[in-house]
N, C-alpha and C positions, 0 to 999 in steps of 0.2 A: 741243561744249559740252554739259554736263549740263543736263537739264531741272530746274527747281526742284521740290523735294520737301520739303514742310514737315516731314514726319516725320524725314527724314534731316538736316535743317538743325539749327542750334543750338537744341535744344528748351528749353534753359534760358531763353532770351529769350522764347520763346512761353509758357512756364510762368509767367514773371514777369508777362507781360501778362495772363494769365488770372487770376492771384492779386490783381492790383492792383484796388482798388475804383474802378470807373468805369462809366459807362453802356454799354449794348450798342453804341450808335453810336460812342462814343469808342473802345471796344475794337476795333471793326471798322476805324476809321481807323488805329489803332496797328498792327494786324496788316497792313493794306494798306501802310503806310509801311515796315514791316519787310520785307515781300515785295519791294517796289519797291527798297529799298536792296540786298537780296541779288541782285536781278536786275541792278542797275547794277554791282555788284562782279563778278558772273559775267561780264558783258559786258566789263568792263575787263580781267579776267584772260584772257579769250579773246583780246582784242586783243594784250595783252602777250605771250602765248605764241605768237601768230601772227607777231609781229615778231621774236621770238627765233628761230623756225624759219626765217624769211626771211633773217635775218642769218647764221644758220648755213649756209644753202644758198649764199649769196653768197660766203662765205669758204671753203667746202669745196673741196678740190682735185678736179678731175675724175678719175674712176677710170681712164679709158682712156689718159691721158697718162703717159708714162714718160720720164725723162731718160736719154739714151744718151751716155755719156762714153767 
């Protein structure tokens, strides 16, 4: 799983928070909420990808078995 990096994240959302008129404490709350949401989505995607890999392994045919007719 990738570590969160604000610079590589959707900077448009961060820019909109910076441009909005609000107090510094409200801005910090908004930025923390955005970071938390991104972390939750990253975690969700990590789980989904893990389940996909697990299902692919379960249904994959073993390489060593061959049918002899």
